[in-house]
N, C-alpha and C positions, 0 to 999 in steps of 0.2 A: 119103926123108923125112929131115929134120934136126931136131935137138933145139934149141929156142929157149928163151931166158929173157927174160921181159918184166918190167921194173921201172917202176913209176909213182912219182913223187916230188913231195912238197909243196914242198920246197926242195932245192937241190943236195945237201945233206948228210943229208936225212931221207927215207928210202925208205918209202912207205906200203904197197906191194904188190909181191910177187915171185911170178910165175907161170911154170910150165914147160909146154911143149907141143911136140908133133911137128907140123910143117906141111910141106906140099909145096913151098912157095916162100917167098922173103923177102916178097913182096907179100902172101901169105896171112897171114903172121905179123904184118905191120904192120897189116893191117885188123883182126885180132883184138885187137891191142894197143890200137888207137884205140878200139875198142868198150869196152875195160876201163877206160880213163882217164876221169877226171872233168875238169870244166872248170877250167882254171887249173893243172893238174898237168903236170909234165915226164914225158917218156917215154923209155925206152932199150929197144932190142930187140937181143939178143945171139944170134948163131949160133955155137955151139961155140967160144966164146972170142973172137970177133971182133964189133965193134960194127957193126950193120947200119943202124940208124935211130935218130935222136935229136931230140927236141924239148925245149927247155928250159922251166922253169916260167914261167907268164905273168907279166909285169911288174906287172900290176894287183894281184896277190896279195901281191907282195913290197915294193911301193912304200909308203912311209910315207904316212899320211893327210895330205891337204892341210890347212894351217892357214889359215883365212880370218879375217882381222881385220876386225871391223865398226867402222866409223867413223861417228859421228853427224854430220850436217850442222852447221854453225856456229850456226844459229838454234835448235837444240835444246839447245845447251850453255849452261846458265843461269849457271854460276859463272865 
């Protein structure tokens, strides 16, 4: 069994959770880490100093909101 460190991130620079655990394989650690993460978060799984698995934060969370400009039809503009 190896010691694993699991980090979930809201953005690449903000870590929201750090968890440690002993798992029998990389696959078991990855499954446990995916159960811990929330939707839209990034995930890093480290085994004794080496990166085993990584998912970046979701683009939807970091993207700026869309600005929709509403234009009235010509027949509604009275001036």
